[in-house]
C-alpha positions, 0 to 999 in steps of 0.5 A: 549842045552836048559834051564830046570826048576828045583826043586826050582820052585815046589810050588813057581811057580813064572811066571816072566820068562814067561813074558820075554820069546820071544817064549812062551816056558813055560808050566804050571802044578798045582804047577810047570812050565816046558820049552818045549825044542823044542820051547826054543831058548836058549836065557837065558832071563828067567834065571835072571827073576826067583827069586828062581834060578830054571832055568838052562842050561841043561849043567850046572845042578848039578847031583841031578837036571838032573832028571828035564831034563826028567821031563821038556821034558815029562810034556811039552808034556802034560801041557798047554802053559802059556804066561802071569804072574799069581799070586801065593799066596804061592810063599813066603811060599815055596821059601826057602824050599829044597827037594820038588820033592816029592811035584810035582803034575802031 
């Protein structure tokens, strides 16, 4: 089991989850965060920290969100690690927008 960042994070990219992660398993892209499953210790501390409910256990994902297992796996190999909170000015604008997968920038 591991935790997966899903569609709600796209364009919002709150980084509250990063600040509580005891193993620094988050990686950062232009408008999305992913979890490196080889570093994640399944502690779930990040889940309640996400204000947009974007982080789920891989076993709890809805069928429509399972594509994010592969997305997290692949992008965590190429995106840099993030260890500190960053301010994103667009978070509130994108928080309640649905169906954002097409906006993911690689």
